[in-house]
DOBAPA-762837 format. One record per residue (C-alpha): residue number from 1; chain; x, y, z. Coordinates in nm, 2 decimals, m for minus. Layout:
N
REC i ch east north up
REC NUM A X Y Z
...
***
This chain:
481
REC i ch east north up
REC 1 A 0.00 0.01 m0.01
REC 2 A 0.13 0.33 m0.10
REC 3 A 0.21 0.59 0.14
REC 4 A m0.06 0.82 0.06
REC 5 A m0.32 0.55 0.10
REC 6 A m0.19 0.45 0.45
REC 7 A m0.19 0.79 0.55
REC 8 A m0.54 0.84 0.40
REC 9 A m0.71 0.52 0.55
REC 10 A m0.54 0.59 0.90
REC 11 A m0.67 0.95 0.90
REC 12 A m1.02 0.81 0.79
REC 13 A m1.00 0.53 1.05
REC 14 A m0.90 0.79 1.31
REC 15 A m1.22 1.02 1.22
REC 16 A m1.46 0.74 1.19
REC 17 A m1.37 0.59 1.56
REC 18 A m1.38 0.97 1.69
REC 19 A m1.70 1.03 1.53
REC 20 A m1.85 0.69 1.66
REC 21 A m1.71 0.74 2.02
REC 22 A m1.81 1.14 2.05
REC 23 A m2.17 1.01 1.93
REC 24 A m2.18 0.72 2.18
REC 25 A m2.07 0.97 2.46
REC 26 A m2.31 1.24 2.38
REC 27 A m2.58 0.98 2.35
REC 28 A m2.47 0.84 2.69
REC 29 A m2.46 1.17 2.86
REC 30 A m2.80 1.29 2.70
REC 31 A m2.93 0.97 2.81
REC 32 A m2.83 1.01 3.18
REC 33 A m2.93 1.37 3.15
REC 34 A m3.26 1.30 3.02
REC 35 A m3.31 1.05 3.30
REC 36 A m3.24 1.31 3.57
REC 37 A m3.45 1.59 3.38
REC 38 A m3.77 1.36 3.39
REC 39 A m3.72 1.24 3.75
REC 40 A m3.69 1.61 3.84
REC 41 A m4.01 1.69 3.59
REC 42 A m4.20 1.47 3.77
REC 43 A m4.12 1.57 4.15
REC 44 A m4.20 1.90 4.02
REC 45 A m4.51 1.78 3.90
REC 46 A m4.61 1.60 4.19
REC 47 A m4.51 1.92 4.41
REC 48 A m4.76 2.13 4.20
REC 49 A m4.99 1.87 4.25
REC 50 A m5.01 1.88 4.64
REC 51 A m5.00 2.27 4.62
REC 52 A m5.32 2.25 4.39
REC 53 A m5.50 2.02 4.65
REC 54 A m5.39 2.25 4.94
REC 55 A m5.53 2.53 4.73
REC 56 A m5.83 2.36 4.65
REC 57 A m5.91 2.28 5.01
REC 58 A m5.85 2.63 5.11
REC 59 A m5.97 2.84 4.83
REC 60 A m6.18 2.64 4.61
REC 61 A m6.22 2.63 4.25
REC 62 A m6.14 2.98 4.19
REC 63 A m5.84 2.98 4.44
REC 64 A m5.70 2.71 4.17
REC 65 A m5.76 2.87 3.87
REC 66 A m5.58 3.20 4.01
REC 67 A m5.31 2.95 4.12
REC 68 A m5.27 2.85 3.78
REC 69 A m5.24 3.16 3.62
REC 70 A m4.94 3.25 3.85
REC 71 A m4.81 2.92 3.72
REC 72 A m4.87 3.01 3.35
REC 73 A m4.48 3.00 3.26
REC 74 A m4.42 2.68 3.45
REC 75 A m4.36 2.42 3.20
REC 76 A m4.44 2.12 3.47
REC 77 A m4.78 2.30 3.54
REC 78 A m4.93 2.25 3.20
REC 79 A m4.93 1.88 3.26
REC 80 A m5.19 1.89 3.61
REC 81 A m5.55 1.83 3.55
REC 82 A m5.86 1.89 3.78
REC 83 A m6.16 1.75 3.75
REC 84 A m6.49 1.84 3.93
REC 85 A m6.73 1.59 4.02
REC 86 A m6.90 1.29 3.82
REC 87 A m7.01 1.53 3.55
REC 88 A m6.62 1.54 3.46
REC 89 A m6.62 1.92 3.45
REC 90 A m6.25 2.03 3.37
REC 91 A m6.22 2.34 3.59
REC 92 A m5.88 2.41 3.41
REC 93 A m6.05 2.42 3.07
REC 94 A m5.76 2.18 2.95
REC 95 A m5.83 1.94 2.63
REC 96 A m5.83 1.59 2.75
REC 97 A m6.00 1.28 2.69
REC 98 A m6.25 1.09 2.87
REC 99 A m6.08 0.77 2.85
REC 100 A m5.76 0.94 3.02
REC 101 A m5.98 1.07 3.29
REC 102 A m6.10 0.73 3.36
REC 103 A m5.78 0.59 3.35
REC 104 A m5.68 0.83 3.59
REC 105 A m5.96 0.75 3.85
REC 106 A m5.90 0.39 3.85
REC 107 A m5.55 0.42 3.90
REC 108 A m5.62 0.68 4.20
REC 109 A m5.86 0.37 4.35
REC 110 A m5.60 0.13 4.30
REC 111 A m5.29 0.36 4.41
REC 112 A m5.42 0.51 4.73
REC 113 A m5.05 0.65 4.80
REC 114 A m4.97 0.79 4.46
REC 115 A m4.85 1.16 4.48
REC 116 A m4.95 1.16 4.05
REC 117 A m5.35 1.09 4.07
REC 118 A m5.60 1.09 4.39
REC 119 A m5.95 1.17 4.46
REC 120 A m6.03 1.43 4.70
REC 121 A m6.39 1.52 4.86
REC 122 A m6.48 1.89 4.99
REC 123 A m6.69 1.92 5.30
REC 124 A m6.99 1.93 5.07
REC 125 A m6.93 1.61 4.94
REC 126 A m6.77 1.74 4.59
REC 127 A m6.57 1.49 4.44
REC 128 A m6.25 1.62 4.25
REC 129 A m5.99 1.42 4.06
REC 130 A m5.65 1.57 4.04
REC 131 A m5.36 1.39 3.84
REC 132 A m5.09 1.45 3.61
REC 133 A m5.09 1.35 3.23
REC 134 A m4.91 1.02 3.15
REC 135 A m4.91 0.92 3.53
REC 136 A m4.85 0.59 3.46
REC 137 A m4.59 0.63 3.18
REC 138 A m4.24 0.68 3.34
REC 139 A m4.14 0.81 2.98
REC 140 A m3.78 0.96 2.95
REC 141 A m3.79 1.21 2.69
REC 142 A m3.44 1.30 2.53
REC 143 A m3.27 1.63 2.58
REC 144 A m3.26 1.86 2.25
REC 145 A m3.00 1.78 2.09
REC 146 A m2.82 1.91 1.77
REC 147 A m3.06 2.08 1.57
REC 148 A m3.04 2.23 1.23
REC 149 A m3.27 2.56 1.25
REC 150 A m3.54 2.59 0.97
REC 151 A m3.50 2.24 0.86
REC 152 A m3.87 2.03 0.88
REC 153 A m3.74 1.69 0.95
REC 154 A m3.75 1.47 1.25
REC 155 A m3.46 1.54 1.49
REC 156 A m3.30 1.25 1.45
REC 157 A m3.19 1.32 1.11
REC 158 A m3.07 1.67 1.21
REC 159 A m2.82 1.43 1.41
REC 160 A m2.75 1.23 1.08
REC 161 A m2.70 1.54 0.87
REC 162 A m2.47 1.70 1.14
REC 163 A m2.26 1.37 1.18
REC 164 A m2.24 1.34 0.77
REC 165 A m2.12 1.67 0.74
REC 166 A m1.86 1.60 1.02
REC 167 A m1.76 1.31 0.83
REC 168 A m1.75 1.47 0.55
REC 169 A m1.52 1.75 0.65
REC 170 A m1.31 1.49 0.82
REC 171 A m1.25 1.28 0.48
REC 172 A m1.17 1.61 0.27
REC 173 A m0.92 1.68 0.58
REC 174 A m0.74 1.34 0.55
REC 175 A m0.75 1.41 0.19
REC 176 A m0.57 1.70 0.19
REC 177 A m0.33 1.60 0.51
REC 178 A m0.19 1.26 0.31
REC 179 A m0.17 1.45 m0.03
REC 180 A 0.03 1.73 0.17
REC 181 A 0.28 1.45 0.29
REC 182 A 0.25 1.22 0.01
REC 183 A 0.30 1.46 m0.25
REC 184 A 0.65 1.59 m0.17
REC 185 A 0.77 1.24 m0.11
REC 186 A 0.70 1.15 m0.45
REC 187 A 0.84 1.45 m0.60
REC 188 A 1.17 1.32 m0.40
REC 189 A 1.12 1.00 m0.52
REC 190 A 1.11 1.07 m0.89
REC 191 A 1.42 1.30 m0.84
REC 192 A 1.61 1.01 m0.66
REC 193 A 1.50 0.76 m0.96
REC 194 A 1.63 1.05 m1.23
REC 195 A 1.96 1.11 m1.08
REC 196 A 2.00 0.71 m1.03
REC 197 A 1.97 0.67 m1.37
REC 198 A 2.23 0.92 m1.45
REC 199 A 2.05 1.26 m1.48
REC 200 A 2.30 1.48 m1.27
REC 201 A 2.13 1.78 m1.35
REC 202 A 1.82 1.67 m1.15
REC 203 A 1.70 1.91 m0.88
REC 204 A 1.37 1.92 m0.66
REC 205 A 1.37 2.22 m0.43
REC 206 A 1.21 2.45 m0.70
REC 207 A 0.92 2.19 m0.71
REC 208 A 0.89 2.22 m0.33
REC 209 A 0.91 2.63 m0.28
REC 210 A 0.57 2.67 m0.14
REC 211 A 0.65 2.48 0.14
REC 212 A 0.85 2.57 0.46
REC 213 A 0.86 2.25 0.66
REC 214 A 1.11 1.97 0.70
REC 215 A 1.01 1.83 0.37
REC 216 A 1.12 2.15 0.17
REC 217 A 1.46 2.13 0.36
REC 218 A 1.51 1.79 0.26
REC 219 A 1.45 1.89 m0.09
REC 220 A 1.72 2.16 m0.05
REC 221 A 1.96 1.88 0.11
REC 222 A 1.88 1.65 m0.20
REC 223 A 1.97 1.91 m0.44
REC 224 A 2.29 1.96 m0.25
REC 225 A 2.37 1.62 m0.26
REC 226 A 2.30 1.61 m0.63
REC 227 A 2.48 1.89 m0.72
REC 228 A 2.81 1.77 m0.47
REC 229 A 2.76 1.41 m0.69
REC 230 A 2.76 1.62 m1.01
REC 231 A 3.07 1.78 m0.94
REC 232 A 3.28 1.48 m0.81
REC 233 A 3.16 1.31 m1.15
REC 234 A 3.28 1.60 m1.35
REC 235 A 3.59 1.62 m1.17
REC 236 A 3.64 1.25 m1.21
REC 237 A 3.59 1.30 m1.59
REC 238 A 3.78 1.57 m1.60
REC 239 A 4.07 1.40 m1.43
REC 240 A 4.05 1.12 m1.65
REC 241 A 4.07 1.30 m1.93
REC 242 A 4.39 1.49 m1.81
REC 243 A 4.55 1.18 m1.70
REC 244 A 4.51 1.04 m2.00
REC 245 A 4.63 1.31 m2.20
REC 246 A 4.94 1.35 m1.96
REC 247 A 5.03 0.98 m1.98
REC 248 A 4.96 0.98 m2.38
REC 249 A 5.29 1.23 m2.45
REC 250 A 5.53 1.04 m2.24
REC 251 A 5.43 0.69 m2.34
REC 252 A 5.45 0.82 m2.71
REC 253 A 5.80 0.94 m2.64
REC 254 A 5.92 0.62 m2.47
REC 255 A 5.78 0.43 m2.77
REC 256 A 5.97 0.67 m3.00
REC 257 A 6.30 0.63 m2.79
REC 258 A 6.26 0.24 m2.80
REC 259 A 6.24 0.24 m3.19
REC 260 A 6.54 0.47 m3.20
REC 261 A 6.71 0.22 m2.98
REC 262 A 6.68 m0.05 m3.20
REC 263 A 6.76 0.17 m3.50
REC 264 A 7.10 0.32 m3.37
REC 265 A 7.24 0.11 m3.10
REC 266 A 7.52 0.33 m3.08
REC 267 A 7.33 0.58 m2.88
REC 268 A 7.17 0.34 m2.67
REC 269 A 7.29 0.50 m2.35
REC 270 A 7.20 0.84 m2.44
REC 271 A 6.85 0.72 m2.52
REC 272 A 6.85 0.49 m2.19
REC 273 A 6.90 0.85 m2.00
REC 274 A 6.61 1.01 m2.16
REC 275 A 6.38 0.70 m2.11
REC 276 A 6.48 0.73 m1.75
REC 277 A 6.37 1.09 m1.74
REC 278 A 6.05 1.02 m1.89
REC 279 A 5.98 0.74 m1.64
REC 280 A 6.06 0.97 m1.36
REC 281 A 5.82 1.22 m1.53
REC 282 A 5.55 0.95 m1.52
REC 283 A 5.64 0.82 m1.15
REC 284 A 5.62 1.19 m1.02
REC 285 A 5.29 1.21 m1.19
REC 286 A 5.13 0.91 m1.08
REC 287 A 5.31 0.98 m0.73
REC 288 A 5.09 1.33 m0.73
REC 289 A 4.79 1.17 m0.84
REC 290 A 4.79 0.89 m0.56
REC 291 A 4.85 1.19 m0.33
REC 292 A 4.58 1.37 m0.45
REC 293 A 4.35 1.09 m0.43
REC 294 A 4.40 1.06 m0.10
REC 295 A 4.39 1.41 0.01
REC 296 A 4.05 1.39 m0.15
REC 297 A 3.91 1.12 0.04
REC 298 A 3.67 1.25 0.25
REC 299 A 3.72 1.00 0.56
REC 300 A 4.12 1.04 0.53
REC 301 A 4.28 1.18 0.90
REC 302 A 4.62 1.32 0.92
REC 303 A 4.82 1.28 1.20
REC 304 A 4.88 1.60 1.37
REC 305 A 5.05 1.76 1.67
REC 306 A 5.16 2.10 1.77
REC 307 A 5.42 2.22 1.50
REC 308 A 5.63 2.54 1.64
REC 309 A 5.57 2.71 1.32
REC 310 A 5.85 2.99 1.34
REC 311 A 6.14 2.75 1.32
REC 312 A 5.97 2.54 1.06
REC 313 A 5.93 2.82 0.82
REC 314 A 6.28 2.92 0.89
REC 315 A 6.39 2.56 0.82
REC 316 A 6.19 2.57 0.49
REC 317 A 6.36 2.88 0.38
REC 318 A 6.68 2.76 0.46
REC 319 A 6.63 2.44 0.25
REC 320 A 6.50 2.63 m0.05
REC 321 A 6.75 2.90 m0.03
REC 322 A 6.99 2.66 m0.22
REC 323 A 6.75 2.61 m0.52
REC 324 A 6.66 2.97 m0.53
REC 325 A 7.02 3.10 m0.56
REC 326 A 7.08 2.83 m0.85
REC 327 A 6.81 3.04 m1.03
REC 328 A 6.93 3.36 m0.92
REC 329 A 6.65 3.40 m0.68
REC 330 A 6.64 3.51 m0.32
REC 331 A 6.38 3.39 m0.04
REC 332 A 6.31 3.62 0.25
REC 333 A 6.13 3.55 0.58
REC 334 A 5.95 3.85 0.79
REC 335 A 5.79 3.66 1.09
REC 336 A 5.66 4.00 1.23
REC 337 A 5.54 4.02 1.58
REC 338 A 5.48 3.65 1.57
REC 339 A 5.60 3.47 1.88
REC 340 A 5.89 3.20 1.87
REC 341 A 5.62 2.95 2.08
REC 342 A 5.36 3.00 1.80
REC 343 A 5.26 2.68 1.70
REC 344 A 5.00 2.51 1.49
REC 345 A 4.84 2.16 1.48
REC 346 A 4.98 2.00 1.16
REC 347 A 5.09 1.70 0.99
REC 348 A 5.47 1.82 0.95
REC 349 A 5.54 1.64 0.62
REC 350 A 5.24 1.76 0.43
REC 351 A 5.25 2.12 0.54
REC 352 A 5.60 2.12 0.45
REC 353 A 5.52 1.99 0.08
REC 354 A 5.21 2.26 0.08
REC 355 A 5.48 2.55 0.10
REC 356 A 5.72 2.42 m0.09
REC 357 A 5.51 2.37 m0.37
REC 358 A 5.41 2.73 m0.35
REC 359 A 5.79 2.85 m0.33
REC 360 A 5.88 2.63 m0.61
REC 361 A 5.59 2.77 m0.85
REC 362 A 5.72 3.13 m0.72
REC 363 A 6.08 3.03 m0.84
REC 364 A 5.92 2.89 m1.15
REC 365 A 5.76 3.20 m1.28
REC 366 A 5.96 3.47 m1.14
REC 367 A 6.21 3.63 m1.35
REC 368 A 6.60 3.59 m1.27
REC 369 A 6.71 3.80 m0.99
REC 370 A 6.37 3.84 m0.81
REC 371 A 6.29 3.81 m0.44
REC 372 A 6.04 3.57 m0.31
REC 373 A 5.88 3.74 0.00
REC 374 A 5.71 3.50 0.29
REC 375 A 5.54 3.75 0.56
REC 376 A 5.39 3.58 0.86
REC 377 A 5.15 3.77 1.11
REC 378 A 4.86 3.69 1.34
REC 379 A 4.53 3.80 1.44
REC 380 A 4.32 3.68 1.78
REC 381 A 4.20 3.37 1.61
REC 382 A 4.43 3.25 1.28
REC 383 A 4.79 3.25 1.16
REC 384 A 4.86 3.39 0.82
REC 385 A 5.14 3.27 0.60
REC 386 A 5.20 3.50 0.28
REC 387 A 5.44 3.39 m0.02
REC 388 A 5.47 3.68 m0.31
REC 389 A 5.66 3.62 m0.61
REC 390 A 5.76 3.87 m0.89
REC 391 A 5.62 3.68 m1.19
REC 392 A 5.35 3.80 m1.43
REC 393 A 5.05 3.70 m1.20
REC 394 A 4.72 3.54 m1.32
REC 395 A 4.45 3.69 m1.52
REC 396 A 4.15 3.75 m1.27
REC 397 A 3.90 3.52 m1.45
REC 398 A 4.14 3.23 m1.42
REC 399 A 4.24 3.31 m1.03
REC 400 A 3.93 3.09 m0.91
REC 401 A 4.03 2.80 m1.13
REC 402 A 4.42 2.77 m1.05
REC 403 A 4.37 2.55 m0.76
REC 404 A 4.18 2.28 m0.99
REC 405 A 4.41 1.97 m1.10
REC 406 A 4.57 2.01 m1.43
REC 407 A 4.43 2.35 m1.48
REC 408 A 4.70 2.58 m1.64
REC 409 A 4.69 2.94 m1.69
REC 410 A 4.78 3.11 m1.97
REC 411 A 5.14 3.22 m1.77
REC 412 A 5.22 2.86 m1.73
REC 413 A 5.16 2.73 m2.05
REC 414 A 5.50 2.67 m2.13
REC 415 A 5.63 2.56 m1.78
REC 416 A 5.73 2.22 m1.64
REC 417 A 5.51 2.04 m1.37
REC 418 A 5.19 1.80 m1.37
REC 419 A 4.93 2.03 m1.31
REC 420 A 4.85 1.89 m0.96
REC 421 A 5.07 2.10 m0.71
REC 422 A 4.84 2.37 m0.61
REC 423 A 4.55 2.13 m0.63
REC 424 A 4.73 1.94 m0.35
REC 425 A 4.85 2.25 m0.15
REC 426 A 4.49 2.37 m0.12
REC 427 A 4.35 2.02 0.00
REC 428 A 4.66 2.02 0.27
REC 429 A 4.56 2.35 0.34
REC 430 A 4.17 2.22 0.42
REC 431 A 4.27 1.93 0.60
REC 432 A 4.46 2.16 0.84
REC 433 A 4.11 2.33 0.86
REC 434 A 4.26 2.62 0.69
REC 435 A 4.20 2.82 0.34
REC 436 A 4.44 2.90 0.07
REC 437 A 4.36 3.21 m0.16
REC 438 A 4.53 3.36 m0.45
REC 439 A 4.54 3.73 m0.54
REC 440 A 4.77 3.94 m0.80
REC 441 A 4.99 4.22 m0.67
REC 442 A 5.09 4.55 m0.83
REC 443 A 5.26 4.60 m1.02
REC 444 A 5.31 4.22 m1.09
REC 445 A 5.34 3.94 m0.90
REC 446 A 5.11 3.66 m0.76
REC 447 A 5.05 3.63 m0.36
REC 448 A 4.95 3.32 m0.20
REC 449 A 4.77 3.35 0.16
REC 450 A 4.73 3.06 0.38
REC 451 A 4.51 3.11 0.70
REC 452 A 4.53 2.86 0.97
REC 453 A 4.36 2.83 1.31
REC 454 A 4.60 2.89 1.59
REC 455 A 4.69 2.61 1.82
REC 456 A 4.66 2.73 2.22
REC 457 A 4.93 2.58 2.41
REC 458 A 4.84 2.51 2.79
REC 459 A 5.03 2.74 3.00
REC 460 A 5.10 2.46 3.24
REC 461 A 5.32 2.28 2.97
REC 462 A 5.56 2.53 2.94
REC 463 A 5.66 2.50 3.28
REC 464 A 5.75 2.10 3.22
REC 465 A 5.88 2.18 2.90
REC 466 A 6.25 2.10 2.90
REC 467 A 6.51 2.29 2.66
REC 468 A 6.56 2.13 2.32
REC 469 A 6.78 2.16 2.05
REC 470 A 6.77 2.33 1.70
REC 471 A 6.45 2.22 1.51
REC 472 A 6.51 1.95 1.28
REC 473 A 6.21 1.90 1.05
REC 474 A 6.05 1.55 1.00
REC 475 A 5.93 1.50 0.62
REC 476 A 5.80 1.14 0.68
REC 477 A 5.45 1.24 0.80
REC 478 A 5.17 0.96 0.74
REC 479 A 4.82 0.95 0.66
REC 480 A 4.56 0.73 0.81
REC 481 A 4.29 0.63 0.58
***
């Protein structure tokens, strides 16, 4: 059974049961109230009948008539009958049959102690019969119930109509509620089926714009999931395309070198050196692809520990300075007011690789004789590292894409590299809960801006901290999968 049917029939069952129990409860309450009302009416009629007898004894028939004029607004007085003499004269002029009079007379003779019918003789021997209508029928009349003004049918039909209207309204509400729940779920189901069939552009939240509940939020979450899935699939296709393209060129060169080795054995050593170069290039490419794949894994966790960032950066600059001098560059480090004990919760090996990638890029794109500046500073929550080169920079419309794997800006078209360095660097920054931004500087150059959350070192740890030797970097950090 579908959800709509289950919800609809559940509400119908609840409504039917509710109507039944409410009707039964009303009937039971009305019956009890009717019985109580009838007993009260009988007691009232009996009391009025006794007062009528007392008035008749004291004031005669005229006194009885005056008494009933005062009782004109009492419903119970309408059922009291007073008959005078054998001539059966109705002194209150109320319509009653002779058969009822005879029944009341016989009943009074048979039930001398009855308070609803009895015979009285005045001092002159005149006989009076006093009784209450329907004295021998303890009839329980129902209290007035649900009535529709102006509808000329029996009272019970009024109740049926009211209950029927309630039932129809209940069924309508059940349908609306069931449809209100089932329709968005059906939309989500169709969206999931389309997404599963490969339509990655499927979105459903626009079909739920009129809702402001959890199902609308579920539609928004579905769209986010679909967008992320589409992005991942497109990224995978993009990566596969570029990997095949990057691998095709060295494979073609390897094939050509093998052919040359066969054709010209005397240059075998030269060709073997070129083969080793191409194999090294392929090995580097595969290694960076594996690194990028691990960094993109959502459940990957890096082993991190508090890292003294100032000595770390000083050692990094010292390691890079030799390569920079070979290319005619110079690297400067400005730690500003950053304290020596400033620490960063980090994986040393991967953080070293991230900064090293950016520094090597800066050396590749900066003209000879350039200065590569590394500036460090902190604010209340974050630690900032800025690496600025003197290269040509990147076109503004290309800046958002330089962290995409295999993307090459116009300024890097003829530069060596796999096109994965900045993508790996950005993922490393994100694995450290940080961010990486790129911006052009004037008159020329590119600035890479790292932002990392600071690590607070407990004060008590400084007291127990023993003096250490000069900082030595560890580049053998590991990853947990």
